[in-house]
Structures are given as C-alpha cells and as structure tokens.
N, C-alpha and C positions, 0 to 999 in steps of 0.2 A: 558502599561501605559496609563492613561487617557490623551487625548489631546483635551481639549475644547469640542466642539460640536460633535466630532468624536469618543466618548468614546467607542462605541460599534462596531467600524469597525476594522477588522483585515486584510482587503484587501489593499495591497499596490498598489495604483493607482494614476497616475500623476494628475488625476482630483482633488485629495485632495488639491493640493498645491494652486490652484487658489483661492478657498474660504478662505484658511488659510491666504494667503497674504492679501486678502481683509479684513479679520477680524483683522489682525495685524494693518493695516492702520487705520481701524475704531477705534480700541483701542487707537492708538496714538492720533487721533484727539479728542477722548473723554477725555483723560488725559489732553491735552492742553486746551480743553474747560473747564474742571473742574477747572484747575488751574486759568484760567481767572476769572471764577465765584467766586472761593473761595477767591480771593483777596478782595472781599467786606467784608467778615467775616473771618479774620485770627487772628493771635496773635497780630498783630499791631492794628487791629480794636478793639480787646478786650481791650487792654491796654489803648486805647484812650477813650473808652466808659465805662469801668468798673474798679472798684477796687476789689481786692480780700483780704478777711480777713480770718484768721484761728482762731478757738476757740476750747476750750475743754469744752463742755457743760456737766454740772453735772446732773446725773440722780438721782432719788429719793433715791437710795441706796448708793449714794456717788461715783459711778463709773463715770468716765469722758469719753465722746465720742468725738473723733476728728472730726471737722466739717469745711469744706471749704465753705465760703459764697462769692458769686460773686454779687456785689452791683452796680447797674447802677449809673453813675455820674449824670444822668438826674434827676433833682429835681423839674421838672415842675408839677409832680403829684406823688401821692403815688403808690407804685408798689406792685403787688402780689408776693408771695413766691411760688416757685415750687421746690420740694425736691426729691432727689434720695438717698435712703439708700442702701448701698452695702457692700458685703464682699470682693469686688474685688479692693478696694483701691480708694481713691480720689486723687491719685497722678496726677501730680507731686506736691510734698510738697514744701512749700515756697510761701509767698504772692506775689512774683514777677514772679511766674511760672504758666502757664496756660496749661491745657490739650488740645491736638488736638481734643479730642472728642467734644469740645465746638463748633467746626466749621465743622466737617465732619459727625456729626449725627444730628438727629432731634432736639437736644438741641439748635442748632443755631437759630431755630425759636423763642425760648423764649427770647434769648438775643436780637434779633432784635426788640422784642416788650417790651424791658426793664423790663423783669421779674427779680426778685431776685432769683438767682439759687443757691441752697444749695446741697452739696454732703457730705454725712456723712459715715465714717467708722463705721460699726455696732460693737456692743459689742464684744471685744476679737479679733478683726482683725486690723492689720496694726498699726495705731497710736492711736487706742482706747484702753482704759483699759478694764478689766473684762475678763470673760471666754467665749469663743465662743462656741456655740452649733449649730450644723446643724439643720435646720428647727425646731428651738426652739418651743416647744408646747405652745399654747395659754393658759393662766390661766384665766378662766372665772370669778372666784370669788377671787379677790385679797384681802387679809386680812391684810398684813403687808407691810412695805416699801421694804422688801426683796422679795416680790412676784413680780418679774420682768419678762417681756417677751418682744417681739419685739413691741407689741402694746403699752405697758407702756413706753418703750424707745422712741417711736415715739411721744407719748403724751408729754413727758417731753421736747423733743427737740423742738416741735412746740411751746410749752408754752414759752420756753426761747426765741425763734426766734422772735415771734410777740411782745415780751416785750423789746427786746434789739437791734434788727436790725433797724437802722433809716429809716424813710420814707417808711415803709411797710404799706399796706392798710388793714392789719388784716385778709386777706384771704390767705389760704394755699392750695396747691395741691400737690399730691404725685404721681409719676409714676416710672416705672422701668421694665426692660425686664429680664425674666428668674428668677434667684435667687432674684434680686431686685424686680421682680414681686411678689414673695412671701412676701417680706417686704412691698410692697404696699398693699397687702391684709391685712397684720397685721396692717398697718397704718389705714386702714378703720375701723378696730375693735377698735381703740383707741377712736373714737368718740369725739375727741377734738372739741370744738365749732368753732374754726377757720378753721378746715379742711372742705373744701367745695366740693372738687372733687378729685377722686382717679382713676388711670388707671393702674390696674395690667395687664402686657403684657407678654404673654407666661409664666404665673405665675406657678412656682413650686407649685403644689397643693397636689399631692398624690404620694409618691415615692414607693409604693408597687403595686398599681393597674395600673398606666398608665404613669407617668412622669419619664423621665430620666433613673432611675436605675432598675426599674422593669416594665414589662408589663404583667398583669394578672399572677403575681407571677414568671414569667420567668426573670432571671437576665440578664440585659443588660450590658454584660461584657465589650464591647469595650469602651463605654462612661464612665462607672464606674471606670475602671482601669486607663484610661488616665486622668480623672479628679482628682481622689483622690491621685494619685501618686505624684501630685504636690500641689494641693490645700490643701490636708489634712495634709501636713507635719507640725509638731509643729514649732512655731517660737517664739523667745523671744519678749516680748512687752515692750515698743513700737518699731515698726520697719518700715522702708521704703523700705526694701529689700525683694524681693520674693525668693522663693526656686524653683529650677528647678524641672521639672517632671522627670519621668523615661526615661532613655536613651535607646532607642530601638536599637537593633543590626542590624535591617533590615528595609527598607522602605516598605516591603511587609507585611502589618499587618495581612493578612490571614495566612501567613507563621508563623509569630511570635506567634499569639494566638493558632494556631494549634500545634506548636512544644512545647509551654509551657505546654499545657495539662490541667489537672484537676484544679479546682478553688483553691485547697489548694496550688498548685504551685505558683499561682499568689499572694497568701497571703505571701508566703516565700519571693517573690520579693518585696512586699510592706513593709515587716517588721512589727513589733508590735507597732510602734509609732503612726500610723494613726488610731485614735480612731474610726472614723465613718466607715472605712473599716472593722474593727473588729466587730463593731455593725452589719453591713450588713451580715457578715458571721455567726453571732450568733442569728439572728432573721429570721429564714428561712420561717416562716409562718406569716400570717396577725394577729399578736398578739396586745395586748394593747399598746406596745411600738410604733408600726407603726400607730395605730389608733390615738394616741395622736398627731402625726405629720401630720395629715390630716388637711390642712388649712381650709377646709370647715366646720370643727367641730365648730369653733367659730362664724360662720356667722349667728348670730341670731338677731343682731341689728346693722344696718349700717345707719348712718345719711347722709353721704356724697353721692353725685352723683357718680355713678360708670360707667366707660367705660372699658370694658374688651376686650382685643385685642389678637389675635393669628393668626398663619399662617396655612393655609390648608395643607401645606407641611412642617411643623415644625418637624424635626427629633428628637427633644429633648422633647418638652413640648406641643405636639399637644393635649393631654388629658386635660391639666390643664385649658386652656381658656374655652373650651366648658363646662366643668363640674363645674367650679367655677361659671360661669354665671347661670347654671341651679340650683345650690345649693342656690344661693342668691334669685332666683325667688321663690323657694319653702319656704325658711326659713325666708326671709326678704321681705314680700310681698309689703311693703310700700316704699322700697328703689327704687330710680330712677336708674335703672340698664339697661345698654345698652351693646350690643355685636357687635364686628367687627371682621370678619374673611376674610383675603385676601389671594392671591395666593403666600404666602411668605415662605421662609425658616426661621430658628430661628432668630428673630430680624430683618428680612429683611425689615420690614416696617419703621424702624428707620434709615436705611442707604441704600445707593444705590437707584435705581429707580424702582425696582420691576417689570420690564417688562418681565423677563424670569427666568426660573430655569432649568438648564441642557439643554436638547434638546427642551424644550417646551417654547413657548412664549405666553404672555397673552394680547397682542394687545395694551397695554398702560403702562404708567409709574405709576403703581398702588401705589407705596410707596409715591411718590410725591403727588398724589391725596389724599391719606389718611392723610398725614401730614397737607396739606393746607386746606382740606375740612371737616375733621372729628376731628382729635386730637386737633389742635390749636384752632379751634372755640369752642370746648368743654371746654377747660380751660379758654379761653377768656370770655366765657359767665358766668361761675360760679365764676371766680376769679377776673375778671375786670368789669363785668357787661356790656360787649360790645357784639354787634352782637346778634345772636340767635342760637338756636339748633333745629329750626323747621324742618330742612332738615335731622336731625339725626333720623333714624328709630330705632325701638326696636332692631332689628337684621339686621345689615348691612353686607351682605354676598356676596362675589364674587363667581360666578358660573364659574368654569373652564370648558373648553369644548366650551361653547358659549362665554366665556370671557366677562361677564357682571356683574356689581354690581346690586344687588337686595335688596330691603328693605322689611322686613317681620314684621308683627305685633307680632310674637312670634317665638321662636325657640325651638324645630323643628316647621316648619310652620304648620298652622292649616289645610291646604289643602294637607296634605301628607297622602297617603294610604300605609300602610305596606303590601307589597305583597310578597308571598313566590315564589321563583324560585328554582326549584328542580334540583339536580344533576341526570343525567339520563344516559342510555346506550349510547355507542358510543361517550363518552366524550361531551355530549350535556347538555345544560341548557334549561329548559322548565318551563313555568308557569303552566303546567298540571302535576298533580300528577302521579308518576310512577305506572304502572300496572303490571310490571314483578315481578317475585318471586326470592328470594335468589340471588340478583344481587349485585355485588360489583366490585370495582377496587382495585388493591393491589400494593404496592411498599415496598421496603426494605429500612429502614432508618439505615444508617451506620455512627456512630459517627466519624469513622476514615476518612470518606469522606463527610463531611457536605455540605449542599447546601449553597453557598455563597450568601450574600445579594446583591452583585454587581458583574458585569462581570469583571471589571478591576482589575489590581494590584494597590492598593491604599495605600498611605502613611498615611492616616488619615480617620476618619469616614466621608464619603461623605454626604453632604446635598442633592446633586442631586439625590441620590438613590430614593428619594420620588417620582420622576417622571420618573425614568429610564426605559429603554426598558427591558422587561422581557423575551425576546426570548431565552436568554442564559439559563434560568431556565426551560423553556418549553421543551427544548431539552433533559433534564435529565430524566433518568428512575425512579428517586426517587421523581419526582414532577408530580402530577396529574393535568390534564388540562381539563376544561369544558368550553364550550362557546355557546353563543346563535347563532341563524341564523343571517344573516345581518339584522340590525334594519331597519324597514320601516318608522320609525318616531323617533324624538328625545326622549330620555329617560333621565329625570333629577332625580337624587337622592339627597335628602336633609334631612339629619339626621343620626341616628345611623343605621349601618348595623349589623345584628346579624347572626352569623354562628351557625347552628344547625346540627351537624355531628353525624351520627351513625357509630361507629367505633368498630373494634375488633383488638387487638394487641397481639403479641406473647410473650410480656414481661409484666412487672408490672407498667411501666410508659412510657410516650412519650410526646413530644410537638406537637402542631398543629399550623401551620401557614396558614392563609387564606389571599390571595391577590386578590383584586378587580382591574381589568385591563380593560383599554379602548383599543380595537384592531382597528387600523387604516386600511382602505381599502388597498388591495394589490397594487392598482394603485391610490394612494391618490392624490386628486386634489390640486394643489398648491394654497396656500393663504399666507397671511403675518404673520401667527401665529407661525410658527415653525422655528427652529434653524438657519441654516447658510444663507448666502446672495446669493449664486449661485442657481438660480431657478432649473436648471436641477439636480444639485447635491442634492438639498433639497428634491426634489420629490423622488429621489432614496433612500435617507437617511431614509425617513419616511414611505416608503412603508411597510405595515404590522407591523408597530411599535406597540409594546405592552406597552402602558404607564401605569405604576403603579399609580393607583388612591388612594388606601389605602391598607395597609397591617398590620396585627397584629398577635401576637403570644399568645398562651395559653399553660401554663404548665398543662399537663393533670391531674396530681394528685389533682389539685385544682378545678376540673370540678364541684364538688358539694359544695365545701366550701373552701374559702381562709384561714379560721382559722384551719380547720381540714382536711388535705390532705388524700386522699384515694388511695390505690393501685388498679390498674386494675387487673381483673382476666383474665389471658391469654386465648384468644380464645372467651371470652364472649363479646357480643355486649353491648357497653356502649354509653350513650349520652354525647357528649361534646358540650356545648353551651356557647358562649361568644360573647361579643360586640366588634366591631371595632369602633375606634373613628369616630365621625360624618364626613360626606362627604358633599360636595356641588359641584356637577359635572354633566354636561350634556354629555351623549353619543350621538353623532350626528347620524342622519340618514345616513346609509351606513356603519357605524362602527359596531362592535360587543362588547358585554360584555363578559369578560372571568373571570373565577375563577381558581386560582391555589392553590393547597393544597400540603403542604410539612411538614416535621417534624424537620427541622433545618433551621436556618437563621443566618449564622455564618460569622464573629465573632460579628455581631451586638448583638445577644443573645448567652449566653453560651450554650454549648452542654448538652443535657440531657443524662445521662448514660443509660437511658431507663430501669432502675431498681428503685424500690421504696426505696429510701435511702436518706441520708443527702447529697445533691449534693455539698454543700459548703465544705464538709470535706472528700469526697470520693477520691479514688485513681484512677490512670490511668487505672488499670486493671479492674475497675468496669464498663467501657463503653462497651456495647454490641450492636449487631444488633437487630432490631425489625422489624418483618413483620407487616405492617399496612394495614388493609382492611377498605375502606370507602364504606359503603353500600348505595344503591340507589334503593330500591325496595318498593313495596306497603306497606309492614309491617315496614320496617326500611328505611324510606325515609329521606335522608340527604337534607337539604335545606339551602338557604340563604334568610334572610328577608331583602327586599329592601325597603327603604323609598321613594316611588315614588311620585314626585310632579306633580300634575295635571297642565297642561298648560293653 
C-alpha cells in the first residue's frame, strides 16, 4: 500500500518512522496555518462581501440554463465578469449557500478583486434544461435557432449577463479546468464582443488521440470506467442530486480490472443506460464521429486573448493544452495566444502550492507563483484594464530537473534541434547509428500478466505515477531497458519526443509503450529538491531513482492510420512510429537518460488481446501471448527523436 513519499519501499526499517513522524508534524502545522490563512476568505467573508443570485438564462432555442451569479456588494466601481461553465454542478443550490471552492481554489483571487463570478450548469446537466451531449461538436455554420452548441450557449449567456447583472463593466472572461476547459475553448469560439479573455486549462481537446479516454487509439480503461460509471448515469432534470459511481469489491484496482477481464465484461457492469460508454464501444476507430468532437476543429477565428494552461505531469489531459495551443497558432495567426505549462498534476495549478508531486520536489510553490504572477494579471489586464502583461512570455514553461521557469518566443522553442538517439546492443542508447546486423532484443507480452503502471497496490488511479520510480518495471523480463552513459553535461528536452521502432511480433496486433526516464546517480548528492525531510534517508531513497519524465502508449494496428487499422504480419518487420506528448525537462550532469519499452500498461490502458480484432467486443479467450522483437541494427534501426534545447 502506498504510504506518502515511501511508495516504492518494501523494506521494513525503523529509519522509516523518524521522517514519517516529521512529515505528520509538518502536515499538522500546514493544516493549522492554512486554517488561519483561510479565515480571511471563508463563507463568512463571502456573505459579508457578496450576494448570490440564481437565474435561469434562456438560450436562443428556448432552453434555460441554471446560473449562479456572485455579485460584489462594493459599488465604488463597475466590475468585470468571470465565468465557469461546467457539467459538474454549480452546487450548493440556494442563494444563501456558497461553495467551499470559492475559498480553497484559485477562484478566491477573483473574489478578493471584486470580480462578478458566474458558474453555470451546462445544457442537460443538473439544474439546466435540455439534452446533455459529451464534447458536443461545434457547429461552424449555424443556420437556425436550433443549431445550438456550447459556443452559442456561451454567447447567449454572456449576452444576458452583460445586459442584466448590475454594475458590470461590460468585460467578460471565461476559464475552467478539464471538462470546463473544453467549455472554455467553446466560449472562445463564440466571439461575443464582450468576451475579452479566455483560459482553457487542461482542456479536453481530443478524446481518441491523446486526452482522457484514448491515447493513440489505446483505450484508457481505468479513467473511462471510473468516470462514466458515475458521471454518465442518466438523471431526471432538473436535479440537485448526483448518482454514485460503481461500487468496487476491492481497493486493489489492478486485481479488479484484471479479474473483470475483457472490455465487454465492463460493458455488462456498466449496463446499457450510459450513452457515451456505448458510443465509446461502438466507435473503435478514428471516424467522423470522433473527428467532429475534436475541439481544435472550430479554432479558425478567435478574437479573445487566450491563456492556455496545463501540467507537465497531468495524468488526464496532458495532450490537450500543448496541442490546443499549437492548433490556434496555426489556424488563428492573429489571435493573442499564450501557453503556460508547469510541474503540476491535473488541476494542480488551481489548488495547493505546486511544490512537489510524489517523490519529486520542484523547489518552489509553483501554483501560487502562477496564480499571482500569470493568471490573475492576465485577466486583470484584459478585463479591468489594470497592470500589464509585459512579463508574460509567448510560452511560459517550467523546466523540471533544473526547476526553473523559462520564457520562450515560440513553442516548441526555435533553438531546439531534433536529434536521433538509437537503441543499441547491450541495452545502450547512443547518438551514433548502429553498425551491427540482424540485431534485436526480445520479450514475451502476456495479457494474463500485464505490466502494471505503478508499483503499489492502489485504490485509485494515481497522479503521482507521472513521476514515479520505474525500477519495479525495469526488473521485469517483459520490459526492455536502454540507457545512455552517465551524462557529462546537462541535457534539456523541450518539445515532442517521437518513438520510431522497428518491430516484429508473432501475432497480428500488439501495443507499444515507450517511457522516457531520468536515472539518478547511484550515490545522489543531497539537495532540497526531493521527497522527505530526513537527509540521510532522502539520499538512500533517491539513489538510482528512475523518474518517469514521459510515457505514452500506441495501439499497434493504428501505426499507419487511425482511420484504417492494419494487422501485423507475424514475423515481418514493421515500423511503429508515434509521438509522446511534449516534455520540458533537464537531465542533469551525472544522471542518465533511460528508455523503457513494453507492451502493456495496466490497468491504465486496457489489455490488447494481441490479435487483430474488435477489442471492445472480444472474449476473454481471445487474449494470447505475443513474442515481441525490437530491432536495433544498421538496416532496421530503432530510434527516439529527442528535441534537444541548446543552452
């Protein structure tokens, strides 16, 4: 069972207890300190300084959306409106009830500055009327009042707000994290003249290629089942009551997902009432249904200033922020478009302090820095006309490893050189092309014994796995390990990493997982950047640590096309090429760069039966072993393209 910073220890040693006690005391003082701080902005403060009103705002087709509006009592000046549109409820309902989110997330910053804060239940959710649709497609050419989408709903809501909420200054901003990040993108596409600034944060952008429920066509089972077993359940409207998710019979999620078996068994557990799960099961390729739900598709004209935010270690929507920014740069060249990527888990920039993730520390309270120095000044400038955004770079990126914020004129940076590093004999990585002939390493992928995504017994999908120690995987016979010699200088990667594998398999399909890892020295020198408080124990803990920097999976049958999958010919060498989401990390002098290759990542991603068939409807008996060869010779050279930043 995971125990804080000691998740990868199995040694029972009394030395553990000293740092654990220290940590418990530190947590206690943190809680006390936070309670003292939060007394400034709590429910009493809100009631003294704000009034809450609830409205049902009518859309162009007559559907009414439930909207909670928090209005400052201060009337000394007119106030801007900042808005969140969400499928997760603007509860608690009632004009005398205030959500704790108002004082424990970044929302508090806007209340302190007397913003009008608006939270709206999107169409078909909670107290709003209409029919809900997941990632509702954008309608570019609306011809009638019934051609509605999330952009038109945002336009109508903004139009009503600026005309009906007293003492507003006519300027509106929209922001949101995750699914509300998708609604923020849609808000930008509304182009209402009052909408001046938008910040999609960890925005759901593309659900087949990289966000949440698929990565390169591989089904991300753990997140999809856990999310839709609760979120997707039909509910009578209007409602203020949620529906519970699936009740697991064990806290060991690896055990649960392994014992449940093939995807069709999860569909039986889910039932036939959850529409989007059924849609997931019935759209197994990148067809027009999926393409219509790509949020980038509508990004052809955006008038508002954009601040796109994401986490380097976001386990859910790492793909969305990077790629939405890039799409706007290409498709909307005149849009004022900025990017921020920090060392955060999903939504970590909006809550907490952002100083660590799992066993790795980042040297500063990065979330607080972002909120005070980037996000709030951005909205203040465009909505209140105060301050400036001169310090905001085009791309504001935190480089983990050296733990520094950097500002770039473009992303990827202009001074990046894509260099090939080759897999070679004796499990080495080299910038020199291989010279040997007919050389490969082989492993057997057994669906009955999949490679876990984390070492520990976990009751939920861990965010910390994004920086977890990978030594547990390196010890397995079904994981290939390649590493450089000890680095003689710092190596900074900034951009997309591309895997280019030459493979031969004994079956007709397989998955390929590539992990990029920072290997710490065997005797690592203590500094303030890493895990626990006890110096001696910390050194011991991090010796040889294999920090996951980036991992990604590719469903092999999509290697040539996501629209038209192709079977492998057993024994024939094939090229499997795919991108990993962008990275921004420095491998320090004295460390090593490691690549691990495997064919399962369970239960993060579903198991591939390793036969060319419909995985969503196959049977338990269809899962078979596959012998996987990864070639590294002069004719079939497997390589990784590294975006190396010049210093």
